[in-house]
C-alpha positions, 0 to 999 in steps of 0.5 A, a space after each residue: 555499491 550496495 543495491 536491491 533486487 527489484 522487478 521494477 524501478 520507475 518514476 511515476 505518480 502515486 495513484 491511491 491512498 493518502 499520498 495520491 498524486 505525489 511524484 515518487 520513485 516506485 520500487 517493486 519487489 517480486 514475491 508475495 506470500 499470498 495468492 489473491 485471485 483479484 491481484 492486479 500485479 500477478 501477471 507483472 510479477 510472473 513475467 518480470 525479471 529481477 534487476 539490481 538497482 543501486 542505492 545511488 541510482 535510486 537516490 539520483 532518481 528521487 533527487 531528480 524529481 524532488 519527490 518521494 519513495 513508493 515501495 510495493 510488490 509483491 509483498 515488501 515486508 518479505 524482504 525486511 532487511 532490504 526494505 529497512 535499508 531503503 527506508 533508512 539510507 535513502 533521502 526522500 520527502 515521504 515514503 509509502 510502503 504498501 503491505 498486506 501486513 506480513 511482517 508489518 510489526 517487525 518493520 515498524 520496530 526497525 524504522 521507529 525513528 523514521 517519521 516521514 513513512 506511511 505504511 499502507 496496510 491492505 489486509 487480505 484477511 480479517 484484522 486481529 484485535 491484538 494487531 489493531 491495538 498495536 498499530 493504533 499507537 503508530 500514526 504511520 500506519 494507514 489502512 486501505 480496503 479493496 471493496 467490491 460492488 457485490 455486497 455479499 462477497 467474501 472480501 466485503 464480508 472480511 472488510 466489513 468485519 475489519 472496519 467494525 473492529 477498527 471502529 470499536 478501537 477508535 472513533 476516528 477512522 481518518 487513517 482508513 481508505 476505501 478503494 474500488 476493486 477493478 483494473 479498468 475505468 469501467 470496473 472502477 466506476 461500477 464498483 464505486 457506489 458501495 464505497 461512498 455508502 461505506 465511507 459515509 457510514 464509517 466516516 473514513 476516506 475514499 481512494 481513487 486508483 488514479 494510476 489505472 485510470 490514467 495508465 501511469 503504470 
C-alpha cells in the first residue's frame, strides 16, 4: 500500500483561517526550511518521530467524519510529490494546505485541476510583486498574517508592507486573514487589538486560533 511519512495524523477541527470550525483530518509534515523564533510547532517537530500512514488509512478517517483534509507542518511544499499525491488521490469535502510559500507556485501548477483546495499562504518575508501577480489569478490562494501587539516589531513591519502590496494589486482583500501571535488564550487576547484596527483599515478578515483556545491539538 502506498503511504506518506508524517509526524502527526489525527482528526480535529480547523482552528484558523477561512475554514475555521470544520472537522478535518490533520496531516503534519515534519521539516521546514525556515527557523522562525515564534513558531508554535517547533517543539512538536523536534520531539516527534516519523510515522507511515497509508492513503487507505487517511481515506477511512476522512470518510468516518464526512470531513476535510488539513495538511500542515513544518512546510508541506518541501514534500511536493507526497503533497500532490494526497491532494489528487484522496477524496475530501475540502482541503487546506498551510504553507509559507516555499514551493507554492509549483504545487499550484501540479494541482490546477483541483478546485476544492485552499492554499493558506502565511508569508514569513515581505511578499514579492511578481508572486502576488501570479497568485492573484488563482482563487484557491488565501493569505494569513500573524500580527504582534507591539506595533513596530519586524514581523509587523513585514506584514504591513505585504498588505500594502496586496492592496495595490487588488481592491478586494477578502482572501486575507489577520491572526494574533500567541499560543495561550491570554496572549491571543492581548495581541488582538491591533488586528481589528488593521482589518478595518485594509477591509480584510480576522482569524481566531480556536485550536489553541480550546486545546484541540
